[in-house]
C-alpha atoms as an extended CHARMM CRD file, in Angstrom:
* protein
*
       297  EXT
         1         1  UNK       CA             96.2820000000       61.6010000000      204.7310000000  PROA      1               0.0000000000
         2         2  UNK       CA             92.8960000000       64.3470000000      203.6620000000  PROA      2               0.0000000000
         3         3  UNK       CA             90.8280000000       61.8280000000      201.7580000000  PROA      3               0.0000000000
         4         4  UNK       CA             90.1120000000       64.2490000000      199.6250000000  PROA      4               0.0000000000
         5         5  UNK       CA             94.1330000000       64.0500000000      198.9950000000  PROA      5               0.0000000000
         6         6  UNK       CA             93.9590000000       60.4600000000      198.8430000000  PROA      6               0.0000000000
         7         7  UNK       CA             91.1670000000       59.9920000000      196.0860000000  PROA      7               0.0000000000
         8         8  UNK       CA             93.0730000000       62.1120000000      193.5660000000  PROA      8               0.0000000000
         9         9  UNK       CA             96.8630000000       60.3300000000      193.9410000000  PROA      9               0.0000000000
        10        10  UNK       CA             94.4440000000       57.3790000000      193.4060000000  PROA      10              0.0000000000
        11        11  UNK       CA             92.7140000000       58.3280000000      190.3220000000  PROA      11              0.0000000000
        12        12  UNK       CA             96.0380000000       60.0410000000      189.1280000000  PROA      12              0.0000000000
        13        13  UNK       CA             96.6320000000       56.6030000000      189.2810000000  PROA      13              0.0000000000
        14        14  UNK       CA             94.1660000000       54.6980000000      187.6980000000  PROA      14              0.0000000000
        15        15  UNK       CA             94.0060000000       57.3430000000      184.9820000000  PROA      15              0.0000000000
        16        16  UNK       CA             97.8040000000       56.7960000000      184.5250000000  PROA      16              0.0000000000
        17        17  UNK       CA             97.8570000000       53.0800000000      184.4740000000  PROA      17              0.0000000000
        18        18  UNK       CA             94.6260000000       51.8480000000      183.4960000000  PROA      18              0.0000000000
        19        19  UNK       CA             95.0990000000       51.5940000000      179.2960000000  PROA      19              0.0000000000
        20        20  UNK       CA             99.0250000000       51.2370000000      179.3490000000  PROA      20              0.0000000000
        21        21  UNK       CA            100.4200000000       48.2010000000      179.4240000000  PROA      21              0.0000000000
        22        22  UNK       CA            102.0720000000       48.1920000000      183.5880000000  PROA      22              0.0000000000
        23        23  UNK       CA             99.0450000000       47.2350000000      185.2760000000  PROA      23              0.0000000000
        24        24  UNK       CA             96.3530000000       49.5600000000      186.8110000000  PROA      24              0.0000000000
        25        25  UNK       CA             95.7340000000       47.0730000000      189.2710000000  PROA      25              0.0000000000
        26        26  UNK       CA             99.4610000000       46.2280000000      190.3140000000  PROA      26              0.0000000000
        27        27  UNK       CA            100.1110000000       50.3620000000      190.8180000000  PROA      27              0.0000000000
        28        28  UNK       CA             96.6590000000       50.9020000000      192.4050000000  PROA      28              0.0000000000
        29        29  UNK       CA             97.6150000000       48.2240000000      194.9330000000  PROA      29              0.0000000000
        30        30  UNK       CA            100.8910000000       49.1700000000      195.3490000000  PROA      30              0.0000000000
        31        31  UNK       CA             99.9430000000       52.8760000000      196.3250000000  PROA      31              0.0000000000
        32        32  UNK       CA             97.1980000000       51.5830000000      198.4200000000  PROA      32              0.0000000000
        33        33  UNK       CA            100.1150000000       49.7270000000      200.5900000000  PROA      33              0.0000000000
        34        34  UNK       CA            102.5000000000       53.4650000000      200.3830000000  PROA      34              0.0000000000
        35        35  UNK       CA             99.6690000000       55.5930000000      201.4530000000  PROA      35              0.0000000000
        36        36  UNK       CA             98.7090000000       52.9210000000      204.3820000000  PROA      36              0.0000000000
        37        37  UNK       CA             94.7870000000       53.4610000000      202.8650000000  PROA      37              0.0000000000
        38        38  UNK       CA             93.0510000000       50.2830000000      205.1050000000  PROA      38              0.0000000000
        39        39  UNK       CA             91.5030000000       48.3530000000      202.3190000000  PROA      39              0.0000000000
        40        40  UNK       CA             89.9130000000       45.8650000000      204.5570000000  PROA      40              0.0000000000
        41        41  UNK       CA             87.1260000000       49.1880000000      204.7150000000  PROA      41              0.0000000000
        42        42  UNK       CA             84.3780000000       48.5190000000      202.6930000000  PROA      42              0.0000000000
        43        43  UNK       CA             84.1160000000       51.8990000000      201.8080000000  PROA      43              0.0000000000
        44        44  UNK       CA             88.1230000000       52.1580000000      199.9630000000  PROA      44              0.0000000000
        45        45  UNK       CA             87.3900000000       47.9230000000      198.3890000000  PROA      45              0.0000000000
        46        46  UNK       CA             84.7070000000       49.8220000000      196.2640000000  PROA      46              0.0000000000
        47        47  UNK       CA             86.0610000000       53.1010000000      195.7330000000  PROA      47              0.0000000000
        48        48  UNK       CA             88.9290000000       51.2950000000      193.6800000000  PROA      48              0.0000000000
        49        49  UNK       CA             86.0550000000       49.1640000000      191.7060000000  PROA      49              0.0000000000
        50        50  UNK       CA             84.3260000000       52.3140000000      190.8360000000  PROA      50              0.0000000000
        51        51  UNK       CA             86.7600000000       54.9950000000      189.6570000000  PROA      51              0.0000000000
        52        52  UNK       CA             87.5420000000       52.5580000000      186.9370000000  PROA      52              0.0000000000
        53        53  UNK       CA             84.2800000000       53.9560000000      185.1550000000  PROA      53              0.0000000000
        54        54  UNK       CA             85.6640000000       57.2480000000      184.5500000000  PROA      54              0.0000000000
        55        55  UNK       CA             88.6570000000       55.7530000000      182.6010000000  PROA      55              0.0000000000
        56        56  UNK       CA             85.6920000000       53.9170000000      180.8740000000  PROA      56              0.0000000000
        57        57  UNK       CA             84.0710000000       56.8350000000      180.3440000000  PROA      57              0.0000000000
        58        58  UNK       CA             86.9740000000       58.0290000000      178.7060000000  PROA      58              0.0000000000
        59        59  UNK       CA             87.6610000000       55.5620000000      176.7750000000  PROA      59              0.0000000000
        60        60  UNK       CA             84.8010000000       56.1590000000      175.2730000000  PROA      60              0.0000000000
        61        61  UNK       CA             84.4000000000       59.2560000000      174.2650000000  PROA      61              0.0000000000
        62        62  UNK       CA             87.9650000000       58.7940000000      173.1790000000  PROA      62              0.0000000000
        63        63  UNK       CA             86.5310000000       56.3890000000      170.5550000000  PROA      63              0.0000000000
        64        64  UNK       CA             82.6320000000       57.8340000000      170.2130000000  PROA      64              0.0000000000
        65        65  UNK       CA             83.0090000000       58.5350000000      166.1610000000  PROA      65              0.0000000000
        66        66  UNK       CA             84.7950000000       55.0270000000      165.7810000000  PROA      66              0.0000000000
        67        67  UNK       CA             82.2760000000       53.2530000000      167.7260000000  PROA      67              0.0000000000
        68        68  UNK       CA             79.1900000000       55.2950000000      165.8520000000  PROA      68              0.0000000000
        69        69  UNK       CA             80.5470000000       54.6280000000      162.8680000000  PROA      69              0.0000000000
        70        70  UNK       CA             81.1710000000       50.8880000000      163.1390000000  PROA      70              0.0000000000
        71        71  UNK       CA             77.6370000000       50.7960000000      163.9450000000  PROA      71              0.0000000000
        72        72  UNK       CA             75.9660000000       52.8360000000      161.0440000000  PROA      72              0.0000000000
        73        73  UNK       CA             78.1790000000       50.3670000000      158.6250000000  PROA      73              0.0000000000
        74        74  UNK       CA             77.3030000000       47.3280000000      160.7410000000  PROA      74              0.0000000000
        75        75  UNK       CA             77.5930000000       44.2770000000      159.1880000000  PROA      75              0.0000000000
        76        76  UNK       CA             78.6260000000       44.9000000000      155.9250000000  PROA      76              0.0000000000
        77        77  UNK       CA             81.6120000000       47.0320000000      157.0810000000  PROA      77              0.0000000000
        78        78  UNK       CA             82.8350000000       50.6070000000      155.3930000000  PROA      78              0.0000000000
        79        79  UNK       CA             83.9410000000       48.5260000000      152.3180000000  PROA      79              0.0000000000
        80        80  UNK       CA             81.2620000000       45.7330000000      152.2680000000  PROA      80              0.0000000000
        81        81  UNK       CA             83.5710000000       43.1300000000      152.3160000000  PROA      81              0.0000000000
        82        82  UNK       CA             82.3800000000       42.2680000000      155.9000000000  PROA      82              0.0000000000
        83        83  UNK       CA             80.0980000000       40.0730000000      157.6910000000  PROA      83              0.0000000000
        84        84  UNK       CA             77.7640000000       38.8680000000      161.3970000000  PROA      84              0.0000000000
        85        85  UNK       CA             81.1980000000       37.3820000000      162.6610000000  PROA      85              0.0000000000
        86        86  UNK       CA             84.1510000000       39.6650000000      160.6580000000  PROA      86              0.0000000000
        87        87  UNK       CA             82.7980000000       42.9500000000      161.8090000000  PROA      87              0.0000000000
        88        88  UNK       CA             85.0930000000       45.0870000000      163.8150000000  PROA      88              0.0000000000
        89        89  UNK       CA             81.6880000000       45.2490000000      166.5830000000  PROA      89              0.0000000000
        90        90  UNK       CA             81.1770000000       41.8250000000      166.4240000000  PROA      90              0.0000000000
        91        91  UNK       CA             85.4000000000       40.2170000000      166.4100000000  PROA      91              0.0000000000
        92        92  UNK       CA             85.2240000000       42.5040000000      169.6780000000  PROA      92              0.0000000000
        93        93  UNK       CA             82.2920000000       41.0790000000      171.4120000000  PROA      93              0.0000000000
        94        94  UNK       CA             83.5040000000       37.6690000000      170.1470000000  PROA      94              0.0000000000
        95        95  UNK       CA             87.3710000000       38.2230000000      171.6500000000  PROA      95              0.0000000000
        96        96  UNK       CA             84.9000000000       39.7290000000      175.1480000000  PROA      96              0.0000000000
        97        97  UNK       CA             83.1620000000       36.6860000000      175.4650000000  PROA      97              0.0000000000
        98        98  UNK       CA             86.2980000000       34.3520000000      174.6090000000  PROA      98              0.0000000000
        99        99  UNK       CA             87.6640000000       36.0580000000      177.5740000000  PROA      99              0.0000000000
       100       100  UNK       CA             84.4690000000       36.5580000000      179.8200000000  PROA      100             0.0000000000
       101       101  UNK       CA             83.7110000000       32.2320000000      179.6760000000  PROA      101             0.0000000000
       102       102  UNK       CA             86.8880000000       31.2450000000      181.2480000000  PROA      102             0.0000000000
       103       103  UNK       CA             87.1540000000       33.9680000000      183.8790000000  PROA      103             0.0000000000
       104       104  UNK       CA             84.0370000000       33.4890000000      184.8580000000  PROA      104             0.0000000000
       105       105  UNK       CA             84.9290000000       29.7510000000      185.5400000000  PROA      105             0.0000000000
       106       106  UNK       CA             88.3450000000       30.7200000000      187.2320000000  PROA      106             0.0000000000
       107       107  UNK       CA             87.0890000000       33.5440000000      189.1640000000  PROA      107             0.0000000000
       108       108  UNK       CA             88.2960000000       31.7180000000      193.0080000000  PROA      108             0.0000000000
       109       109  UNK       CA             91.5280000000       31.5240000000      191.5770000000  PROA      109             0.0000000000
       110       110  UNK       CA             91.3780000000       35.1960000000      190.8390000000  PROA      110             0.0000000000
       111       111  UNK       CA             89.6330000000       36.4190000000      194.2560000000  PROA      111             0.0000000000
       112       112  UNK       CA             93.1910000000       34.0700000000      195.3360000000  PROA      112             0.0000000000
       113       113  UNK       CA             95.8780000000       36.1960000000      194.2160000000  PROA      113             0.0000000000
       114       114  UNK       CA             94.2410000000       39.6880000000      193.8580000000  PROA      114             0.0000000000
       115       115  UNK       CA             96.3150000000       41.2950000000      196.7480000000  PROA      115             0.0000000000
       116       116  UNK       CA             99.6580000000       38.9760000000      195.7860000000  PROA      116             0.0000000000
       117       117  UNK       CA            101.9030000000       41.3980000000      195.8300000000  PROA      117             0.0000000000
       118       118  UNK       CA            104.9740000000       38.6810000000      195.1480000000  PROA      118             0.0000000000
       119       119  UNK       CA            102.1310000000       37.1140000000      192.3260000000  PROA      119             0.0000000000
       120       120  UNK       CA            101.7530000000       40.8030000000      190.8620000000  PROA      120             0.0000000000
       121       121  UNK       CA            105.2520000000       41.6650000000      191.3780000000  PROA      121             0.0000000000
       122       122  UNK       CA            106.7170000000       38.4590000000      188.9370000000  PROA      122             0.0000000000
       123       123  UNK       CA            103.4840000000       39.1760000000      186.6380000000  PROA      123             0.0000000000
       124       124  UNK       CA            105.1460000000       42.8280000000      186.3900000000  PROA      124             0.0000000000
       125       125  UNK       CA            108.4300000000       41.4670000000      185.6420000000  PROA      125             0.0000000000
       126       126  UNK       CA            107.8950000000       38.2030000000      183.6830000000  PROA      126             0.0000000000
       127       127  UNK       CA            105.0520000000       40.1690000000      181.8990000000  PROA      127             0.0000000000
       128       128  UNK       CA            107.3840000000       42.9620000000      180.7320000000  PROA      128             0.0000000000
       129       129  UNK       CA            110.4590000000       40.4740000000      179.2600000000  PROA      129             0.0000000000
       130       130  UNK       CA            106.8920000000       38.8780000000      177.6010000000  PROA      130             0.0000000000
       131       131  UNK       CA            106.3640000000       41.9480000000      175.9020000000  PROA      131             0.0000000000
       132       132  UNK       CA            109.3340000000       43.2680000000      174.6920000000  PROA      132             0.0000000000
       133       133  UNK       CA            110.7380000000       40.2910000000      173.3770000000  PROA      133             0.0000000000
       134       134  UNK       CA            107.8210000000       40.3210000000      171.7980000000  PROA      134             0.0000000000
       135       135  UNK       CA            108.0490000000       44.1360000000      170.3260000000  PROA      135             0.0000000000
       136       136  UNK       CA            111.6780000000       43.4340000000      169.2450000000  PROA      136             0.0000000000
       137       137  UNK       CA            110.2690000000       39.9810000000      167.2120000000  PROA      137             0.0000000000
       138       138  UNK       CA            107.1240000000       41.2380000000      165.8760000000  PROA      138             0.0000000000
       139       139  UNK       CA            109.3000000000       45.3300000000      165.0530000000  PROA      139             0.0000000000
       140       140  UNK       CA            111.2860000000       42.9410000000      162.7640000000  PROA      140             0.0000000000
       141       141  UNK       CA            108.6860000000       41.1120000000      160.5380000000  PROA      141             0.0000000000
       142       142  UNK       CA            105.7390000000       42.4230000000      158.3770000000  PROA      142             0.0000000000
       143       143  UNK       CA            102.6430000000       42.6570000000      159.5960000000  PROA      143             0.0000000000
       144       144  UNK       CA             99.4290000000       41.1150000000      157.8140000000  PROA      144             0.0000000000
       145       145  UNK       CA             97.2070000000       43.8830000000      159.4840000000  PROA      145             0.0000000000
       146       146  UNK       CA             97.2080000000       47.4380000000      160.0690000000  PROA      146             0.0000000000
       147       147  UNK       CA             93.3460000000       48.2510000000      161.1260000000  PROA      147             0.0000000000
       148       148  UNK       CA             91.1110000000       46.8610000000      163.6320000000  PROA      148             0.0000000000
       149       149  UNK       CA             89.2860000000       46.8170000000      160.2200000000  PROA      149             0.0000000000
       150       150  UNK       CA             91.3810000000       44.4360000000      158.5340000000  PROA      150             0.0000000000
       151       151  UNK       CA             91.3980000000       42.0220000000      161.0710000000  PROA      151             0.0000000000
       152       152  UNK       CA             90.2270000000       38.1190000000      161.1260000000  PROA      152             0.0000000000
       153       153  UNK       CA             88.2400000000       35.5050000000      163.8290000000  PROA      153             0.0000000000
       154       154  UNK       CA             90.8040000000       33.8960000000      164.4060000000  PROA      154             0.0000000000
       155       155  UNK       CA             92.8780000000       36.7100000000      165.6070000000  PROA      155             0.0000000000
       156       156  UNK       CA             89.9440000000       37.9320000000      167.9160000000  PROA      156             0.0000000000
       157       157  UNK       CA             89.7900000000       34.1780000000      169.0730000000  PROA      157             0.0000000000
       158       158  UNK       CA             93.1650000000       34.5260000000      170.0200000000  PROA      158             0.0000000000
       159       159  UNK       CA             93.8080000000       38.0420000000      171.6080000000  PROA      159             0.0000000000
       160       160  UNK       CA             90.4900000000       37.0460000000      174.2360000000  PROA      160             0.0000000000
       161       161  UNK       CA             91.9270000000       33.7490000000      175.0940000000  PROA      161             0.0000000000
       162       162  UNK       CA             95.2620000000       35.6280000000      176.0440000000  PROA      162             0.0000000000
       163       163  UNK       CA             93.4460000000       38.3880000000      177.6370000000  PROA      163             0.0000000000
       164       164  UNK       CA             92.4290000000       35.8580000000      180.4110000000  PROA      164             0.0000000000
       165       165  UNK       CA             95.5730000000       35.7610000000      181.9680000000  PROA      165             0.0000000000
       166       166  UNK       CA             95.2500000000       39.3270000000      182.7420000000  PROA      166             0.0000000000
       167       167  UNK       CA             92.5100000000       38.4280000000      184.4910000000  PROA      167             0.0000000000
       168       168  UNK       CA             93.8100000000       35.6060000000      186.4710000000  PROA      168             0.0000000000
       169       169  UNK       CA             97.1680000000       36.6490000000      187.3720000000  PROA      169             0.0000000000
       170       170  UNK       CA             97.2070000000       40.8410000000      188.9830000000  PROA      170             0.0000000000
       171       171  UNK       CA            100.1440000000       42.4380000000      187.5540000000  PROA      171             0.0000000000
       172       172  UNK       CA             99.9340000000       41.1570000000      183.8830000000  PROA      172             0.0000000000
       173       173  UNK       CA             97.8470000000       44.5840000000      182.5790000000  PROA      173             0.0000000000
       174       174  UNK       CA             94.5360000000       43.6870000000      180.1630000000  PROA      174             0.0000000000
       175       175  UNK       CA             96.4970000000       45.7420000000      177.7600000000  PROA      175             0.0000000000
       176       176  UNK       CA            100.2490000000       44.1040000000      177.4980000000  PROA      176             0.0000000000
       177       177  UNK       CA             98.2560000000       41.0770000000      177.1080000000  PROA      177             0.0000000000
       178       178  UNK       CA             95.7170000000       41.9560000000      174.3030000000  PROA      178             0.0000000000
       179       179  UNK       CA             98.9970000000       44.1660000000      172.2590000000  PROA      179             0.0000000000
       180       180  UNK       CA            101.6200000000       41.2650000000      172.3440000000  PROA      180             0.0000000000
       181       181  UNK       CA             98.8650000000       38.6140000000      171.2580000000  PROA      181             0.0000000000
       182       182  UNK       CA             97.5650000000       40.9430000000      168.5240000000  PROA      182             0.0000000000
       183       183  UNK       CA            101.5830000000       41.0990000000      167.6820000000  PROA      183             0.0000000000
       184       184  UNK       CA            102.0290000000       37.8280000000      167.7170000000  PROA      184             0.0000000000
       185       185  UNK       CA             99.5130000000       36.8490000000      165.2480000000  PROA      185             0.0000000000
       186       186  UNK       CA            100.7200000000       39.9440000000      162.1570000000  PROA      186             0.0000000000
       187       187  UNK       CA             99.0660000000       42.7830000000      164.1040000000  PROA      187             0.0000000000
       188       188  UNK       CA            101.1940000000       45.7810000000      163.1990000000  PROA      188             0.0000000000
       189       189  UNK       CA            101.6800000000       48.4850000000      166.9240000000  PROA      189             0.0000000000
       190       190  UNK       CA             98.8520000000       51.1850000000      166.3150000000  PROA      190             0.0000000000
       191       191  UNK       CA             96.4180000000       47.8690000000      165.3230000000  PROA      191             0.0000000000
       192       192  UNK       CA             96.8190000000       46.0760000000      168.2450000000  PROA      192             0.0000000000
       193       193  UNK       CA             96.6560000000       48.8110000000      170.3230000000  PROA      193             0.0000000000
       194       194  UNK       CA             93.8560000000       49.9880000000      169.1750000000  PROA      194             0.0000000000
       195       195  UNK       CA             92.0190000000       46.9220000000      169.7790000000  PROA      195             0.0000000000
       196       196  UNK       CA             92.9550000000       46.3130000000      172.6030000000  PROA      196             0.0000000000
       197       197  UNK       CA             90.8670000000       49.8700000000      173.9630000000  PROA      197             0.0000000000
       198       198  UNK       CA             87.7280000000       48.4270000000      172.0050000000  PROA      198             0.0000000000
       199       199  UNK       CA             88.2030000000       45.4030000000      173.9110000000  PROA      199             0.0000000000
       200       200  UNK       CA             88.5330000000       47.2140000000      177.2620000000  PROA      200             0.0000000000
       201       201  UNK       CA             85.4890000000       49.2430000000      176.8010000000  PROA      201             0.0000000000
       202       202  UNK       CA             83.1470000000       45.9160000000      177.8470000000  PROA      202             0.0000000000
       203       203  UNK       CA             85.6780000000       43.9450000000      179.4240000000  PROA      203             0.0000000000
       204       204  UNK       CA             86.1660000000       46.6180000000      181.6620000000  PROA      204             0.0000000000
       205       205  UNK       CA             82.4190000000       47.2760000000      182.1630000000  PROA      205             0.0000000000
       206       206  UNK       CA             81.5950000000       43.5710000000      183.0170000000  PROA      206             0.0000000000
       207       207  UNK       CA             84.6880000000       43.4540000000      185.4360000000  PROA      207             0.0000000000
       208       208  UNK       CA             83.4090000000       46.8910000000      187.0980000000  PROA      208             0.0000000000
       209       209  UNK       CA             79.8070000000       45.9660000000      187.1350000000  PROA      209             0.0000000000
       210       210  UNK       CA             80.5660000000       41.9630000000      188.3660000000  PROA      210             0.0000000000
       211       211  UNK       CA             82.8790000000       43.3800000000      191.1160000000  PROA      211             0.0000000000
       212       212  UNK       CA             80.8670000000       46.3900000000      192.7960000000  PROA      212             0.0000000000
       213       213  UNK       CA             77.7850000000       43.9880000000      192.5570000000  PROA      213             0.0000000000
       214       214  UNK       CA             79.4840000000       41.8340000000      194.9190000000  PROA      214             0.0000000000
       215       215  UNK       CA             81.0840000000       44.9620000000      196.6370000000  PROA      215             0.0000000000
       216       216  UNK       CA             77.5130000000       45.7930000000      197.2820000000  PROA      216             0.0000000000
       217       217  UNK       CA             75.7120000000       42.8550000000      197.5630000000  PROA      217             0.0000000000
       218       218  UNK       CA             77.5370000000       39.5730000000      198.2210000000  PROA      218             0.0000000000
       219       219  UNK       CA             76.3110000000       36.6200000000      197.9320000000  PROA      219             0.0000000000
       220       220  UNK       CA             76.0010000000       33.7270000000      200.2830000000  PROA      220             0.0000000000
       221       221  UNK       CA             79.2250000000       32.3340000000      198.7950000000  PROA      221             0.0000000000
       222       222  UNK       CA             81.4390000000       34.9120000000      199.4760000000  PROA      222             0.0000000000
       223       223  UNK       CA             79.8080000000       35.5980000000      203.6470000000  PROA      223             0.0000000000
       224       224  UNK       CA             80.4470000000       31.8920000000      203.8160000000  PROA      224             0.0000000000
       225       225  UNK       CA             83.7180000000       32.1840000000      202.7610000000  PROA      225             0.0000000000
       226       226  UNK       CA             84.9990000000       35.4050000000      204.0120000000  PROA      226             0.0000000000
       227       227  UNK       CA             83.4440000000       36.0800000000      207.8360000000  PROA      227             0.0000000000
       228       228  UNK       CA             79.6690000000       37.4420000000      207.8120000000  PROA      228             0.0000000000
       229       229  UNK       CA             81.9780000000       40.1470000000      210.4050000000  PROA      229             0.0000000000
       230       230  UNK       CA             84.4610000000       40.6020000000      207.1880000000  PROA      230             0.0000000000
       231       231  UNK       CA             81.4230000000       42.1620000000      205.1980000000  PROA      231             0.0000000000
       232       232  UNK       CA             80.7100000000       45.7740000000      207.1790000000  PROA      232             0.0000000000
       233       233  UNK       CA             77.9760000000       47.0130000000      205.6830000000  PROA      233             0.0000000000
       234       234  UNK       CA             78.9880000000       49.7530000000      203.2120000000  PROA      234             0.0000000000
       235       235  UNK       CA             77.5750000000       53.2840000000      204.1270000000  PROA      235             0.0000000000
       236       236  UNK       CA             77.7760000000       56.7300000000      201.9900000000  PROA      236             0.0000000000
       237       237  UNK       CA             78.0630000000       59.8710000000      203.6380000000  PROA      237             0.0000000000
       238       238  UNK       CA             78.3310000000       62.8290000000      202.0830000000  PROA      238             0.0000000000
       239       239  UNK       CA             82.3000000000       63.0890000000      202.1320000000  PROA      239             0.0000000000
       240       240  UNK       CA             82.5980000000       59.4620000000      200.7360000000  PROA      240             0.0000000000
       241       241  UNK       CA             80.1750000000       60.4700000000      197.7530000000  PROA      241             0.0000000000
       242       242  UNK       CA             82.4440000000       63.7510000000      197.3110000000  PROA      242             0.0000000000
       243       243  UNK       CA             85.3160000000       61.7050000000      197.9490000000  PROA      243             0.0000000000
       244       244  UNK       CA             84.0770000000       59.0580000000      195.5760000000  PROA      244             0.0000000000
       245       245  UNK       CA             83.3240000000       61.7930000000      192.0560000000  PROA      245             0.0000000000
       246       246  UNK       CA             86.8270000000       63.8620000000      192.6630000000  PROA      246             0.0000000000
       247       247  UNK       CA             88.0920000000       60.1490000000      192.1040000000  PROA      247             0.0000000000
       248       248  UNK       CA             86.6350000000       59.3560000000      189.1000000000  PROA      248             0.0000000000
       249       249  UNK       CA             86.8600000000       62.3680000000      187.7840000000  PROA      249             0.0000000000
       250       250  UNK       CA             90.5000000000       62.9350000000      188.0180000000  PROA      250             0.0000000000
       251       251  UNK       CA             90.2070000000       59.4020000000      186.5300000000  PROA      251             0.0000000000
       252       252  UNK       CA             88.7430000000       60.2770000000      183.7010000000  PROA      252             0.0000000000
       253       253  UNK       CA             90.8280000000       63.4600000000      182.5960000000  PROA      253             0.0000000000
       254       254  UNK       CA             93.9600000000       61.7240000000      183.1730000000  PROA      254             0.0000000000
       255       255  UNK       CA             92.7890000000       58.4420000000      181.5140000000  PROA      255             0.0000000000
       256       256  UNK       CA             91.7830000000       60.9620000000      178.7610000000  PROA      256             0.0000000000
       257       257  UNK       CA             95.3210000000       62.1490000000      177.8520000000  PROA      257             0.0000000000
       258       258  UNK       CA             97.0240000000       59.2370000000      178.6380000000  PROA      258             0.0000000000
       259       259  UNK       CA             94.9370000000       57.2860000000      175.4830000000  PROA      259             0.0000000000
       260       260  UNK       CA             95.5210000000       60.4600000000      173.1690000000  PROA      260             0.0000000000
       261       261  UNK       CA             99.3400000000       60.0680000000      173.8820000000  PROA      261             0.0000000000
       262       262  UNK       CA             99.5350000000       56.6350000000      173.9570000000  PROA      262             0.0000000000
       263       263  UNK       CA             98.4660000000       56.3100000000      170.3560000000  PROA      263             0.0000000000
       264       264  UNK       CA            100.7560000000       58.7940000000      169.2420000000  PROA      264             0.0000000000
       265       265  UNK       CA            103.9980000000       57.3340000000      171.0510000000  PROA      265             0.0000000000
       266       266  UNK       CA            102.9850000000       54.5800000000      169.9830000000  PROA      266             0.0000000000
       267       267  UNK       CA            102.8800000000       54.6650000000      165.7380000000  PROA      267             0.0000000000
       268       268  UNK       CA            106.5680000000       56.3070000000      165.9140000000  PROA      268             0.0000000000
       269       269  UNK       CA            107.8930000000       54.1020000000      169.1800000000  PROA      269             0.0000000000
       270       270  UNK       CA            107.6390000000       50.6910000000      170.4520000000  PROA      270             0.0000000000
       271       271  UNK       CA            106.7190000000       49.3670000000      173.8000000000  PROA      271             0.0000000000
       272       272  UNK       CA            110.0670000000       48.8090000000      174.6540000000  PROA      272             0.0000000000
       273       273  UNK       CA            110.2090000000       52.3050000000      177.5170000000  PROA      273             0.0000000000
       274       274  UNK       CA            107.2530000000       50.1830000000      179.0420000000  PROA      274             0.0000000000
       275       275  UNK       CA            108.8090000000       46.8810000000      179.1540000000  PROA      275             0.0000000000
       276       276  UNK       CA            111.4470000000       47.9850000000      180.5350000000  PROA      276             0.0000000000
       277       277  UNK       CA            109.3470000000       50.3160000000      183.7250000000  PROA      277             0.0000000000
       278       278  UNK       CA            108.1380000000       46.5730000000      184.3300000000  PROA      278             0.0000000000
       279       279  UNK       CA            110.5500000000       44.8340000000      184.3280000000  PROA      279             0.0000000000
       280       280  UNK       CA            112.8990000000       47.6720000000      186.8970000000  PROA      280             0.0000000000
       281       281  UNK       CA            108.9430000000       47.6940000000      188.9700000000  PROA      281             0.0000000000
       282       282  UNK       CA            108.7300000000       43.8980000000      189.5340000000  PROA      282             0.0000000000
       283       283  UNK       CA            112.2470000000       43.4600000000      190.9490000000  PROA      283             0.0000000000
       284       284  UNK       CA            111.5360000000       46.0540000000      193.2470000000  PROA      284             0.0000000000
       285       285  UNK       CA            108.5100000000       45.0350000000      194.5020000000  PROA      285             0.0000000000
       286       286  UNK       CA            110.6760000000       41.6510000000      194.7690000000  PROA      286             0.0000000000
       287       287  UNK       CA            114.0250000000       42.7130000000      196.7890000000  PROA      287             0.0000000000
       288       288  UNK       CA            111.7070000000       45.0890000000      198.8400000000  PROA      288             0.0000000000
       289       289  UNK       CA            109.8150000000       42.3760000000      199.7740000000  PROA      289             0.0000000000
       290       290  UNK       CA            112.6230000000       40.1260000000      200.3340000000  PROA      290             0.0000000000
       291       291  UNK       CA            114.2910000000       42.8790000000      202.4740000000  PROA      291             0.0000000000
       292       292  UNK       CA            111.2850000000       43.5080000000      204.2680000000  PROA      292             0.0000000000
       293       293  UNK       CA            109.0710000000       40.5310000000      204.9310000000  PROA      293             0.0000000000
       294       294  UNK       CA            105.8540000000       42.1630000000      206.0580000000  PROA      294             0.0000000000
       295       295  UNK       CA            106.5640000000       45.9790000000      205.5250000000  PROA      295             0.0000000000
       296       296  UNK       CA            104.5190000000       46.0060000000      202.2590000000  PROA      296             0.0000000000
       297       297  UNK       CA            101.7570000000       43.2570000000      202.4380000000  PROA      297             0.0000000000
């Protein structure tokens, strides 16, 4: 298939799934397998990392005014009742640290599961069940937190710790982890979702930057683990730059539309439809892997 068409398809998949609680990692991996994209090619490895920048920029643009207001009111907050530890900016960074430190320690484990379709399918299936159960339970009790500005330090720490699961187990979804974690500690759907978006910004920037750095400049440990022959030098020509830019642009536009739609959807509906979708996709992949071993790798 033409590389430009592949780039458009992958950009759409990334933009659609990055912020929905269905796992962009799982959907990109499935799409790459179905389209027979050579994952051993260093360009396509780098490509799937870099197009996430388009989604990150879309999120930054969507929440730009909110972020500017947060910085303008730091640290006392809009109502003057916040501190250096309880302001939304501080809580976002604290949650990020609670994710980043354990994830860094578990880097080897993350690499082991990243392309394992069985792990991805099970994570989609089990995560869908958990998400459905949590949303059903949370919708039947009065939330204690209805705005991100009212979040507490323990809530942020809890959400950050829960997000580690999405880093270790591909298919879990950052969005699913943070939304379900927020609902468990008393946040309503919109508040949990908005904090999930805010936390995605530093998390995705750090994860994307780290992965890109490893792809372009592999360490001695990476070379020893994979073998020098597996780390083919990345060569970028004009066509590859165009393919990369197309993927980023498409993921940017699609992600922006998805974020706006998702916020509107959640204010009037729950997350059950996404949970059902996860369960169906996970079950279908598990069946396919059992019926056709070695076909979808």
